[in-house]
Backbone bond lengths (Angstrom), bond angles and torsions (degrees), N, CA, C in turn:
res aa  C-N    CA-C-N  psi(-1)  N-CA   C-N-CA  omega(-1)  CA-C   N-CA-C  phi
1 X - - - 1.484 - - 1.541 109.72 -
2 X 1.352 120.80 -20.31 1.411 123.15 -176.80 1.476 112.64 -86.73
3 X 1.259 120.51 11.60 1.494 124.10 179.15 1.475 111.20 -60.78
4 X 1.326 115.73 134.86 1.458 121.40 174.58 1.545 108.71 -85.95
5 X 1.363 116.80 127.80 1.428 118.95 -175.60 1.549 110.60 -84.35
6 X 1.335 119.59 -6.96 1.426 122.94 178.78 1.497 110.58 -92.63
7 X 1.328 119.24 142.33 1.464 123.61 174.80 1.546 107.14 -90.36
8 X 1.320 111.91 164.70 1.451 118.34 174.51 1.548 111.85 -63.01
9 X 1.342 114.54 156.45 1.420 116.58 178.69 1.501 108.55 -62.75
10 X 1.378 115.50 141.26 1.407 127.29 177.08 1.595 112.18 69.91
11 X 1.282 117.15 25.99 1.442 120.66 178.22 1.534 111.90 -143.94
12 X 1.283 116.65 156.06 1.455 120.29 178.85 1.544 108.78 -131.04
13 X 1.322 114.87 144.00 1.459 121.27 176.29 1.525 107.54 -99.78
14 X 1.351 115.91 163.72 1.489 118.65 175.12 1.482 111.87 -57.81
15 X 1.340 119.68 -31.97 1.461 120.72 -179.52 1.556 109.56 -68.38
16 X 1.313 117.50 -25.40 1.504 119.44 177.72 1.486 108.34 -68.80
17 X 1.320 116.90 -42.99 1.464 121.09 178.51 1.498 110.86 -60.93
18 X 1.395 116.28 -42.49 1.451 120.04 179.16 1.499 111.05 -65.27
19 X 1.240 118.00 -41.05 1.501 120.67 178.16 1.532 112.94 -68.17
20 X 1.319 114.07 -33.93 1.513 119.78 176.67 1.550 108.64 -65.92
21 X 1.289 118.34 -37.16 1.477 121.79 178.60 1.523 108.97 -67.93
22 X 1.347 117.98 -41.21 1.430 120.88 177.29 1.578 112.12 -58.81
23 X 1.347 112.06 -44.16 1.461 119.59 176.12 1.458 112.11 -59.21
24 X 1.322 117.47 -44.89 1.445 122.64 -177.80 1.577 108.04 -64.36
25 X 1.381 119.09 -38.89 1.415 122.38 179.78 1.512 109.84 -68.59
26 X 1.296 117.90 -39.61 1.496 121.25 -177.54 1.536 113.01 -73.38
27 X 1.358 118.50 -21.95 1.440 118.29 179.02 1.539 110.21 -79.55
28 X 1.322 120.09 -18.24 1.404 123.14 178.31 1.528 112.57 -56.11
29 X 1.353 120.62 -58.77 1.426 117.92 178.63 1.536 115.75 -62.54
30 X 1.313 114.37 -30.40 1.458 118.44 178.14 1.459 111.62 -59.61
31 X 1.418 112.32 -47.34 1.459 119.45 176.18 1.545 114.24 -56.00
32 X 1.363 115.71 -46.45 1.428 120.49 -179.74 1.560 110.86 -64.70
33 X 1.227 118.68 -43.20 1.473 124.09 178.72 1.529 110.38 -63.17
34 X 1.298 118.65 -44.26 1.472 120.32 174.75 1.442 115.13 -61.38
35 X 1.388 115.70 -48.94 1.473 117.17 179.63 1.481 111.74 -62.39
36 X 1.354 117.45 -39.01 1.488 121.29 179.62 1.586 108.27 -64.47
37 X 1.306 118.88 -42.30 1.487 118.83 179.33 1.568 111.99 -65.70
38 X 1.281 113.47 -36.96 1.524 115.37 179.61 1.510 114.29 -72.99
39 X 1.353 116.32 -28.44 1.473 119.58 -174.73 1.598 110.51 -106.48
40 X 1.259 121.35 2.74 1.426 123.84 170.34 1.567 112.92 77.72
41 X 1.300 119.62 13.70 1.451 123.89 178.24 1.486 112.15 -166.59
42 X 1.300 115.87 168.40 1.470 118.24 -177.73 1.584 109.41 -71.03
43 X 1.359 111.46 122.60 1.450 118.90 -171.47 1.509 107.70 -128.57
44 X 1.313 117.90 130.30 1.491 128.06 173.24 1.483 112.17 -114.64
45 X 1.290 118.48 81.00 1.484 121.12 173.65 1.554 106.88 -90.95
46 X 1.321 116.91 96.94 1.442 119.21 -169.32 1.532 110.01 -65.03
47 X 1.264 118.59 -34.59 1.514 117.84 176.24 1.528 111.23 -58.09
48 X 1.357 119.92 -41.70 1.377 119.98 176.02 1.518 116.27 -69.55
49 X 1.319 114.56 -37.04 1.494 121.04 175.79 1.502 112.05 -61.20
50 X 1.336 118.12 -47.56 1.517 122.62 -179.55 1.550 106.91 -68.96
51 X 1.338 119.75 -42.66 1.464 117.62 -179.95 1.474 111.63 -63.41
52 X 1.354 118.61 -40.44 1.470 121.32 176.44 1.454 114.31 -60.60
53 X 1.411 116.90 -42.32 1.427 121.58 -179.65 1.513 110.65 -65.45
54 X 1.317 115.99 -44.26 1.450 118.67 179.82 1.551 111.76 -65.12
55 X 1.308 116.59 -42.48 1.438 120.81 178.35 1.540 112.51 -63.84
56 X 1.301 117.88 -39.09 1.463 122.34 178.36 1.526 111.44 -66.96
57 X 1.350 116.84 -46.22 1.447 120.51 179.64 1.543 112.63 -66.94
58 X 1.353 116.10 -42.95 1.454 119.26 175.97 1.516 114.67 -64.26
59 X 1.371 113.34 -38.70 1.443 117.31 177.46 1.527 110.63 -60.30
60 X 1.330 116.44 -43.55 1.499 119.03 -178.33 1.583 109.18 -63.25
61 X 1.292 115.57 -45.65 1.459 120.41 -179.62 1.510 112.05 -60.41
62 X 1.359 114.92 -43.87 1.516 119.04 177.20 1.561 110.56 -63.24
63 X 1.336 118.13 -38.59 1.444 121.16 175.55 1.502 111.59 -59.14
64 X 1.341 114.97 -43.81 1.461 117.84 -179.74 1.521 114.08 -70.75
65 X 1.365 114.83 -33.35 1.474 119.17 177.94 1.531 110.92 -65.73
66 X 1.320 117.66 -32.36 1.451 122.26 -176.23 1.518 115.11 -91.21
67 X 1.367 113.74 -3.88 1.492 119.59 -173.97 1.592 108.23 -107.17
68 X 1.375 111.70 134.24 1.458 114.50 -178.08 1.521 114.40 -85.90
69 X 1.394 116.01 -165.30 1.381 119.56 -171.92 1.519 116.22 -74.02
70 X 1.304 117.99 -10.36 1.521 120.34 176.00 1.515 111.45 -108.37
71 X 1.380 114.97 12.44 1.432 117.82 179.91 1.553 117.67 81.74
72 X 1.368 112.62 10.03 1.492 117.15 179.03 1.452 112.14 -98.47
73 X 1.318 116.61 140.34 1.440 122.82 -175.05 1.574 109.19 -67.15
74 X 1.331 115.64 131.23 1.462 127.65 169.21 1.599 110.67 62.65
75 X 1.282 120.01 27.43 1.376 122.72 176.05 1.507 113.49 -154.09
76 X 1.314 117.61 147.43 1.463 123.14 176.28 1.513 111.44 -98.68
77 X 1.355 119.75 -3.05 1.468 123.47 -176.57 1.439 112.81 -72.76
């Protein structure tokens, strides 16, 4: 129960990749809902959906790569 959920600075665990995949999957419906609201009808622009999913997943991985063991940005202290 005492496991630290944060990885060391400049490293990623397998769980980070799995969580990044979940974030990428969750951004897909958000992109569709946003595009649909802006265009007034149900819209599936697959290029935007894939780009949003990749950006969301990569953003999460980048955040974890730059966060240290205590959850602080750019430090392990």
